[in-house]
N, C-alpha and C positions, 0 to 999 in steps of 0.2 A: 524659823529654822528649828527652834527648841520643840515646838509642837510636832514638827515632822519627825524629830528623833523619837518622841514618845510613841508616835504611831508606828514607826519602824520597829521599835523595840517590841511592841505588842504583836506585830504581825510576823516577826522573825520566827517565832516558835512554830507556827503552823505552815509557814511558807518554806521553811528551811528544807524539810525532808519530802516535800511533794515531788512526785516523779516527773511532772511536767515542768519545763523551764518557766520560771516566774521571776519577775523583777518589779522594783518600785521606782517610779520616776516622778519628779515634781510636775507642776503645771506647765513648766516650760520644756518638758520632755528631756530634762537632764537626768541621767542615770543616777540612782541613789543606792540601790542594793539589788543583788540577785541571789537566788538560791543555788544549791549545789548543782542541780540539773542544768540551770542557766549557765553557770560558770563552766561546767563541763562542755556545754554546747557552743557558747559564744564568748567565753572569757568574761572580763570585767569591763564595763563601760561601752561595749558594742551593742547598741540597741538595734534589734532586728527591724526590717521594714514594717511600716505601720499596717500594711495589708495582712501581715502574718500574725497580728497581735489582737487579743481580746482584752480591752481595758475595763477595769472596774474602778470607779472613782472612790477615793477615801475622803470623807467629809468630816468637818469639825462639828462642834456643838451647835453651830449656827446653820449647819446644813450646806456649808460651802465646801467645794472640792479643794482640798489642799494638796492632794497627790493622787497618783494612779497606781493601782495594782494591775500589772499586765501579765496575762497568761499567753504564752507562745504556743499556738496550736499547730504550728507548721510541722513539727516532727511527727506528731500523731497522724495528721492527715496524709503526710507523705508516706508514712509507713503503711497506713491503710490502703492508700492508692497503689503503692508499690506492691503490696500483697495481692491486691486485685489483679494488677497487671501480671504478676508472676503466675497466679492461678490461671489466668486466661492463656498466657504464653505457653505454660507447661501442659495444658490440657486441650488446646485447640488441635484439630486434625491438620490444619494448615501448618506449614513450617515457616518460622520467622527467622530471618538472617539479618544481622547488623554488621556492616562492613565499613571500613574507613576509606580514606582517599586512595590507598594503594590496593583496594579490593581485598584486604586481609580481613578474615572473619573475626569479629570482636565478640559476637554473641550469636548463638543459634538455639532455637527451642528444642526440647527433647524429641519432638516428633521427627527430627532429622533422621533418626534411626529407622523408623518405619518407612520413610520416604526413600532413603539412599542406602541403608544398611550401615552407615557410619555412626559411631557414638559421638556425643557432644564433644568430648575431650579430643577425639580424633580430627574433627572438622575445624574446631576453633583454632585460630592461628594460621590456617592454611589460606592459600589464594582461593577465593570463592569460585574462580573459573576452572580450577583443576579438574573437577568432576563433570564439566560440561563436555558434550561431544566435540571432538576436534574440528569437525566441519562447521560448527556453529559458534565456536569459542570467540572468534574475532568479531562476529556480528553482535554477540551479546556484550562484548567489551565496548564496542562502539555505542551501543544503547546506553550502557553505564556512564560513559563519558558525556553523552548528550544530556542525560538526566542531571549530572553534576553541573554542567554548564548552564542549562536552562532552568534548573531548580523546579522542574515540572515533573509530576508523576507520570508514569506510563505503564502500559501492560504489554507483555510479550510472551511468546511461546518458544521453547527450545527443547532439545533432547539432552538427557542427562544419563551418565553411566553409573549404575549402582555399584556398590562394593563387590557384589557377586558377578559383575560383568554384564548384567542385563541392561537393556536400553529402555528408558521410559520417557514419556513426553511430559513436560512441565509447563504450567501456566503460572506466571509470576506477575505480581503488582509491585512496582518499584517506585519509591518516593524518597525524598531527601529529609534529613533532620537538620535544622538550622540552629546556629548558636545565637548568643545575645546580639551579635553584630550582623546577623542576617546572612552569615556565611555557612556553607554546607559543612556540617560536622560529621555526620554519618549518612549512610544510605541504607534504607530498610527495604527488604524484599520479602513479600509474603508469597510462598510458593505452594502449589498443590499438584498432585499427580492427575493428569488428564489423559492417561494412556487409553483408558476404556473409551473415553469420548472420541479420541482420535481414531481408534479402531472402528467405532461405530460410524464416524464420518467417512472413513475409507470404505467401509462396507457399503454405505449409502452411495458413495461415488461410484463404486464398482457396479452396483445394481443399476444406477442411472446410466452408466456407460453401456451396459449390456442391453438395456431397453431403449437406448437412444432417447434419453429424456434429460431435461435440465430443471432443477428446482431453484426457486429464487424467492426473495422477500424484499419489498421496497416500501418506502413511504407512499402515502396516498397520491402524491403528485409526481412520482417517478423521478425525484431529484437525486436519490442515492440509494443503492442497494445495501441492505444490512447483511444479506447472504446471497450467494450465487454459486452454484456448483460448477466445477471445472468443465463439465460436459457442455456448457453453454458455448464454448469455443467451437466444438464439432458441429453444433446445430446452426449457430449464427455466423460462423466464420470470422468473428471478432475476438481478439484476446480478452480473457476474463478481466484482467486488470483494467483495461480500457473501459469495459462495460461497467465495472464497479464504480469508477470515478466519473463516468459520463454516460449515464443510462440512455440518453437521447440518441446516442450513436447507433443503438440497436435499430432505430427506425430507418436509418440509411440503407439497411439491407432488406427492408420489407417492401414488397411490391406496392407501388403508389396507390392502387385501388384499395388494397387491404389496409394500407396505412391510414387512408381516409376513414375507413370504417372504425379502426382502432381509436383514432382521435375524435371520432364523432359519437356514434351510437354506443360503442363499447365503453368509452370513457364515461358517458352519461349513466349507464347502468352501474358501473363501479362506484361512481360518486353517490349513487342512491343505495349502495350496499348490496347490490344484486350480483351474485356469482355469474360468471360468463364462461362459455365454451365456444371458441372461435377458431376455425381453420384459417391460416394465413400462408402466404407464399414468400419465401426468402429468395433474394437475388444474390446468390453467392458469386457466380462468375457470369460474365456477359454471355448470353445465349443459354444459360442453364437456370432452371427453376427448381427449388426444393420446397417441400411442404412441411408445415408444422401445425400442431393443434395446441392452442393456447387455452389453458384452464386456470382461471383466477378466482380466488375467494377473498372478498374484503373482510378484514378483521375490525370489529367495532369495540369501543370501550364500554364502560358501564353506563355511559350516557347515550349510547347508540350512535356515536360519531365514528366514522371510518378513520382509523389511525394508520393502518398499513394494509398492503396487498400481498397476499401469499399466492404463488402461482407455480405451475409446472408447464414446461414446454415439451411436447412429444414430437419426435421426428416421424412423420407419417408419409415421407416421400415415396418409399417403396410401395406403400399401400395405395397412394394416389396413382402412382405410375401403373400399378397392377390394374387398378380400375380402368384407367385410360386404355391400357393395353387390351384389357378384356373387351372393351367396347369396340376396339379396332379389329380384334382377332376374329370376330364373327364375319367381318367383311373380307378379311385377308386369308382366313383359314383355307378356304377351298383352293384359292390360287396357289398358296404355299404348298398345300398338300399335293396338288396335281403336278406342279412344275418343279418340285424340289429335286435336285440332282441326286440326293441321297434317297435310298429306299424308305418309304414311309407306309405304315400299315396301322390298322386298328383292330383289336380283338376284344371279344366279350369276356366277362369274368367267369362264366359257367362253361368250362370246357375249353376255353381259349380258342374259340373258333374265329376265323377271319370275318370282319365286318366289311372292310374295304382295304384297298392298297393302291399305291400310285404306280405309274408306268415304270419308274426306275426299279421298284421291287420286282416287278414282272420280269424285267430284263435280267436281274440277278439270278432269279430262280428258274427262269425259262418256263414258268407256268402262267398261262393267261389269267387275267383278272376274273373272268367268268368262272374259271375252274377253282379259284382260290376261295370264293365266297362259300361259307359253310364248312370249310376245311379246317382241321385243327392246325394251329401254328406249329406245334411240336413236330408235325409231320414233315416240315421243311428243314428240320435240324437233324444232323447225324445222330444215330442212336447212342454213340459213346458220349455225346455232349448233352443228352437229355437231362440227367440228374442235376447238373450245374444250372442249366437254363430254367428247369422247373423250380429249383430252390430260389433263384433270383425272382421269378414271377411271384412266388409265395411271399417273399419279403416286400415286394411292391404292394401286394394286397394287404399285408398286415401293417406295414409302416406308412403306406401312402406317399412314399418318396421315390424319386427316380433312381434307377440303378443301371449300371453298365456291365456288360459281359462281352467276351470275345468267344466266338464259337464258329463251327463250320456249317455252311448251308448246303443242302442237297440241290445241285443244279444239273440241268440237262447237258450242260456244256463241259464243265470241269469243276473240281473242288474249289469252293470259294470260302475264304476266311473273312468273317464279318465282325464288326464291332457294333453291338446293338445297345441302344439306350432305351430302356422301358420307362415311359412317363405315364403316371396315373392320370386318368380323366375324371374330373370331379364335376358333378352336376348337382346344384343346390347343396353343396357341401358334402355330398355323398359320392363315394367311388362308383363310377358308372362303367368304366372300361379302361383299357390300356392302349396307349400309343406305342409304336415301335419305330425308332429311327435307325436305319441300317446303313453303315458305311462299309464299302468293299475295301478291305485292307489286305487282300491276298498278296498283291505285289509287294506291299510294304513288309509283310511278314516274311516273304521269301527273301527280300533284300536283307532283312534283319538277320535271318538265319545264315545267309551267305557271308554277310559282313562279320558276324560273330565267329563263324567257322574259319574264316580266312584271315582274321586279325593277326594271330601269331605267325601264320604262314607268310603273311605280307611283310611283317617285320623282318623275318629271316631273309626273304627274297630281297628286301630293301638293302639289308646289310651286305648281301651277296653282290648285288649290282654295284654298290659303292666300292667294295673291295676289288671286284673285277675291273671296273673302270680305272681305278688307280693303278692296278698292275699292268693293264694293257697300255697305259701311257708310257711305260718304260720298256715294253717288249720290243726287241730289235730283230728277232728271228722268227721265221714261220713256224719252226718246230716248237719254239717256246710258246708261240701264240696258240698252236694246236693243243699242246700239252696243258696249257692253262685253261683252255675252254673245256677239254674233256674232264679235267680235274674238278672244275666248278659244277659241271652238269651232274657228275656222279655224286657230289656232295649235296646237291640241292634237289634234284628230281628223283633220286632213288630208282633209276631205270635199271632194267635187267642187263642191258648192254648198250654201250655207246662207243662209236669209233669214227675216225676220219677216213673216208673212202674216196679213192680217185677212180672214177668210172669212165672208161673210154667213150668218146663221143659216138653217138649212134647206137650204143649197146645198153642204154639206160633201162629199157624195158626188161631186158633179159637179166641184168645184174641186180636190179632193185626189187626187193621183195615188197609186195603190197601190204604186208602185215607190219612192216617197219615204217618209221618216219624218216624221210630223206629231205634234208634242207641244204640247198646250195650255199657255199660260203666263199668260193673263189675258184681259181684255175691255176694248174701247173702245166703239165703237158696236156692234161685232160681236166675236165671239170671236177672239182673237189666238193664232196658232200659230207655233211654231218649225219650219221646214221644213228637212230635211237630205237631201241626195243623197250617199250614201256609195258609194265604190268597192268596198268589201268590208264584210263583217259586223264589227261591233264586238266586241272582246274583252270578256269579263265585267267586267273591271276598268274598261274604258272605258265600258261601260253604267252601271256604278255611278257613275263620275265624272259622266257626262251627267245621270243622275238627280239627283245631289246639286246640280250647278250649276243645273239647272232648278228644283229645289226652292228654292234661294236666291232665284232671280229671281221665282218665282211668289209667294212670300211678300211681296215688295216691290211687284209690278207694279201691282195695282189700287189700293193705297194711294198709291203715288207718282203715279198718274194723277189721283186725287182731289186730292192735295196740289198737283200741278202746276196743275190747274184753279183751285183756290183761290188759289194764288200769282199766277196770271195776273189773276184778278179783283182781288186785292190790289194788283198793280202798276198796274192800271187806276185803282184808287182813289188810289194814290199820285200818279199823273200829274195827277189832278184835285185835288191838295192835300188829299186826305182820307187820314188815317193811322189806321185802326182798330187800335189797339194790342191791344185785346182779341182781335182775330182772329189777330194774330201770335202772341200768347201761346197761343191755342187750337191753332194749327197746330204750334207747337213742342211743346206738350203731346202732341198726337197723334203727332208724330214720335218723341218719347221713348217713347210708349206702343208704337209699332211697333218701335222698337229693342228695347224690353224683350221684346215678343212674339217678335221674331226671335231674340234671345238665348236665350229659353226653348226655342223650337223647335230651334235648333241644339244646345242642351244635351240636350234630352229625346229627340231623334230621331237626328240625324247623329252626335253625339258618342257616344251609347249604342250605335249600330250599330257604330261604329269600335271601341269597347271590346269588343263581343261578338266582332267579327272578330279582334281582337288576342288575345283569350283562346282562341279556336279555333285560331289559328296557334300560340300558345304550347303548347297541349295537344298539337297534332300534332307539334311539334318535340320535346317532352319524352317522347313515346312511344318515341323513339329509332329506330334502324334506318336512319337516313339516313347517307349518306356524309359525310365531313368537310367537303368543299367545299359540299355542300348544307346541312349544319348551319350553316356560316358564313353562307351566303346567307340562310337562314331567320332567323338572328339579326339580320342587317342589315334584313330586312323588318320584323321586330318593332320594331327601333329606329325605322324610318320611320313605322310606325303610332303609336308613342309620340309622335313629333314631331308627327304630324297631330293627335293628341288634345290635345297641349299647345297647338298653334296655335289649334284651335277654342276651347279654354278661354280663350286670350288674346282671341280675337275676341269671345266672349261677355262678357268683362270690359270690353272697349272699348265694346261696345254698351250695356251697363248696368253701370258700375263698381260693384263690391260695396262696401258700407259707406260710400258717398259721403256720404249725409246724416248718418250716424252719426259719421263722422270729421270732418265739416266741410270747408269749401273749402280751407283752408290745408294741412291734413294730406293731403287727397286730392291736391292739386297736387304736394306733395312726393313722394308715392308715384308719381304719374305721371312726374315728372322722373327719379326713380330708375330706373324701367323704361326710359324713353326713352334715358337715358345708355348703357344696355347695347348699343344699336344705332346711336345717332347718332354722327356724326363731327364734332360740334361740342360746345363746352362750354356748360353751362347754369348761369346764376347767378340765384338767386331771393331776393328780400327780402320779408318780410311784417312788418306792424306788430306790436307787442307784444301788444296787446289789440284784437281786432276784435269788434264786436257781432255777434250771431247773424244770419245771413242766411236768407231764405226758401228753400224747396226750389227754387222757380223761378229765383231768383238764383244759387244754388249750381250747378244744372244748366247754366244759361246761361253762366256764366263758365267752367265746366269745359269745355263744348263749344267755346267761343271759344279757349281755350288749346290744346285738342286740334288745332283747325284751324290755329292759328299754328305749332305744332310740326310739323304735317304739311307745311305750306308750306315751313318751314325745311329739312325733310329732303329735299323733292323739288326745290325751286327755288332757294333762297337761296344755297347753297354757302357758308354762313356758317361762321366758326370759333368764334364766341361769340354766345350769345343771353342777354340780360339781361331779367328780368321783376321787377316789384314790385307789391305789393298793399298799399295804405294806406287809412287812414280819416281823412277831414278833415271836420269839422263833421257835416253830415247826408249827406255823399256818400262813396261808395267809389270809389277811384281805382285803375286798373290800367294799367300801362305795359309796353310790349314794345319791344325794339330788338335788331337784329342787325347784324353787319358784313358782310352778304352782298352779292350783285351788285345788289340793289335793282331798281326798275322805274320806268317812265315813267308817272306817274299822269295826265299830261295826255292820254294816249292814251284814257283812259276818259271824258273829257269830262264829268266830274262825276257820271257814273252808272256804278256798278260792275256789269258784266255777268259778271265772273269769279265762278264759282259760290261759291268759298270766301269771297271778300271780301264778296259780296252776302249770303251767309248770316250772316257775323259782324255786318254792318250791321243786318240785320233782327233778329238776336238782341238786340243792344243796344237797338234801338228798342222791342222788346217789353218790355224792362226799364225803359222810360221814361228811357233814358240817352242819352249821346252818344258817338260814336266818331270819331276823327280819324286819318287815314292820312297819313304823310309819308314820301316816298321819292324817290329819283332814281337813275339808273343809276350803279352802283359806289359808292353811298352808303348801302346797307342799307335797312332798313325800320323805321319807328317807328310804333307804334300806341298811342293813348291812349284809354282807356275810362273814363267816369264814369257813375254811376247812383246814384239815391237809395237810402239804406239801407232805408227803409220805403216 
């Protein structure tokens, strides 16, 4: 030990101030002394691991080691290593990111600024996923978790949002950093901007899609693709992901004969390193064959051994089909040319003289085939259309592509409007002539013009018929019927004069002017006619409107006249205090019978005619060939016809409500209210008793018509915001009440006798039911109506 002290004393002077940590230990590795750098780094007595120490033996005079001088090289090496790492991290173009278990950034290299626009101090301490595109954030988080759980490195791509808002594509290599216990301490990601590569890949994919081609690369045994463009799905019909994982699946879609060639001769050539170019057939769907051209180039390593196969698949289906069609066309051309229902002709390029034409074209122009040969095609076109047709022909010559035009043909019979498709004729890839395919669209064009001109007129006439049919349902007098008809004709047809004329029988020829239009509508003492003086001829749709309007009136005219006469007689009886209720009931039964007849006639004649016209229009439009604007207008006319059909059905239902007797009064009224609410601008509140005894058919119809009239008055006159009705049973009587909050009316003006058609009708309805009705109203105080009648 004394010797050791002498050694130590001699070494202390040069060891004390050395910058490297140094210490002295005996042969048993017991710490004896350390210099200042050692104490500062390790304290006293803590000997570093042996791997980090360079030992220098201290020997005595006999050459035996009595102690060791140890130089700790760890700090210097670490510093040098850390310096190298720092230089690499701060100068690499890739960005290095170190995150903890919570994905919080612990370190990021300075290149983060050029990548994202964020400075180091801005990004450190943030959630590493904050700047990842929201649509891909969860996917990247999942990968991050999988890396931590598996402790395996991985590579992924995602989109990232720069500080300036621009979107870039990132490729990142992610791996874990483990602690001494083998647990994940950090996760390191090395990221780089691959936006340019992505744009190039997208450009390549777009090019491949446009040329119907797929590019791929696989190992020499076709076990797995290293690359395959998305366009492979279009060509092969198999999802790209499935092809990537299972290349052999592609062979399931190849024709068996071609597949045998691929697995035999083609594979042998590829194994020998010979490039191949092989057409194959794809079986996409049963009964359909598509063609592809397979071009494969084997890639060899420096030893000349094939390591991978690079290939391109071209879709040559259309090319093959064209070749097959061309082979067949020579046999079919003559038959198609001669027997085509459309006009077909051929013209030469110099002067556009006819070479030949088929029989259909001869029929269109009225010129025999023998006279067409050697005649200029433009001579069969109207002079006004020459410039447009000539321009189209020049475009076909210059571009070599088919062109369409509509023009007028000179015909011996009448003007014909034709749609002509000019098709270039190529012979040995050179333009040799022009085919013309002619469709006679004269009738279609006339129909289009008529439809376009009549659309707005049709809508107006449609609305007029709807309003007229609704009003006629409530007309009870012949004079009102005549007045309403004349009023509608003046508003719709704009005639010079219109009137109702009664012409004595046998004097028609003398009384009726041949320049006027006379239409019979009924009889009084003599036949009654509707006389019209028109400035111009009616359009077909106006004639149909007039025919329908007169049909409405004719069905009502004679019956209303009889009913009016009976009503006058009944009024005379009422003024003499005689009230024949049986007559009232009879009249109302007749009225209901006529309503039923009118409903049936409307349904079986007018409605069916409209449906037939709708179907003809629908068939015409579905045949196609109309311009987009005409198609839109035809569709609007279809919708107008459907509206008319719907309105007539509603009118039929109002004339004779379906299931009225089967449903009973209460449920029928509820159904009526539900329909009225869709069009009324007032609220309807209805209350009915819990249990109502069964009413007779006459009572149900009577009360239903009274409610209809009250609702009609509320809609037209009351300006009410709320209508309240109730139907209750008390003892042997049924009670119905009506009230609204509308403008009301001055009942004193009627002087106890209602001449208003609606009020008089309701009063007589109730009287026919042997009941009583009471009206109460005053200006701005609404209207209240109370009806009572016996149940039996």
